C-alpha positions as CSV (number, residue, x, y, z in Angstrom):
1,M,1.4,59.0,6.2
2,A,-0.1,57.3,3.1
3,S,-3.3,55.4,3.8
4,T,-2.1,52.4,1.8
5,G,1.4,52.0,3.3
6,I,4.7,53.8,3.3
7,P,5.3,55.9,0.2
8,H,8.4,55.1,-1.9
9,F,10.4,57.6,-3.9
10,H,13.3,57.4,-6.3
11,N,15.6,59.8,-8.1
12,T,16.4,58.0,-11.4
13,G,16.2,61.3,-13.1
14,G,19.0,62.7,-11.0
15,V,17.2,65.9,-10.1
16,A,18.6,68.3,-7.4
17,Q,15.6,68.2,-5.2
18,I,12.4,66.1,-4.8
19,D,9.4,67.7,-3.1
20,I,7.2,65.1,-1.3
21,G,4.0,65.1,0.7
22,A,5.3,62.7,3.5
23,R,7.7,63.1,6.3
24,E,8.1,59.3,6.6
25,F,8.9,57.4,3.5
26,M,11.2,54.9,1.7
27,C,14.0,56.0,-0.7
28,I,15.0,53.4,-3.2
29,G,17.6,55.5,-5.0
30,A,16.9,54.6,-8.6
31,L,14.4,52.3,-10.3
32,P,15.2,48.5,-10.2
33,P,17.5,46.9,-11.0
34,F,19.7,50.0,-10.2
35,D,18.1,50.7,-6.8
36,H,20.0,50.9,-3.5
37,P,18.8,49.2,-0.2
38,H,15.3,50.6,0.4
39,V,15.8,52.8,3.4
40,F,13.1,54.3,5.7
41,L,13.7,58.0,6.2
42,D,11.9,60.1,8.8
43,M,12.2,63.9,8.7
44,G,10.7,64.3,12.2
45,E,9.9,68.0,12.6
46,D,12.4,69.0,9.9
47,S,11.3,70.1,6.5
48,D,14.0,68.2,4.5
49,I,16.3,65.2,4.6
50,V,19.1,63.8,2.5
51,C,19.3,60.1,1.7
52,P,22.5,58.6,3.2
53,Y,22.9,56.2,0.3
54,C,22.2,58.3,-2.8
55,S,22.3,61.9,-1.5
56,T,18.9,62.7,-2.9
57,H,17.5,65.9,-1.2
58,Y,13.9,65.4,-0.2
59,V,11.8,68.5,0.8
60,Y,8.4,68.2,2.6
61,N,5.6,70.0,0.8
62,S,2.4,70.1,2.8
63,R,0.4,70.9,-0.3
64,L,1.1,67.4,-1.8
65,A,-0.7,64.2,-0.9
66,A,1.5,61.8,1.1
67,D,2.2,59.6,-1.9
68,A,2.8,62.5,-4.3
69,A,6.0,64.1,-5.5
70,V,7.4,66.9,-7.7
71,P,8.5,65.7,-10.2
72,P,5.7,63.1,-10.3
73,A,8.0,60.5,-11.9
74,A,9.8,60.2,-8.5
75,V,6.9,58.2,-7.1
76,F,7.6,54.5,-7.0
77,A,4.8,51.9,-6.6
78,P,6.4,48.7,-5.3
79,E,3.3,46.7,-6.2
80,R,3.9,47.5,-9.9
81,A,7.6,46.5,-9.8
């Protein structure tokens, strides 16, 4: 888990897969104003999850920091919105 809160990710670029360093996070779909409801997703013990709103496929990567993603542009900072 990120030390400053729940990490948020988006798929504005429409990539097939986003690797992330967190198993618990928020998906916002696309950048505002085109975002969907911000949903909390929890992979549990699984290594991937698909967002039920936008169908983005998120894959857990233990080598990444909790608030990091590949591609890096998929990270969303709500405080900067």
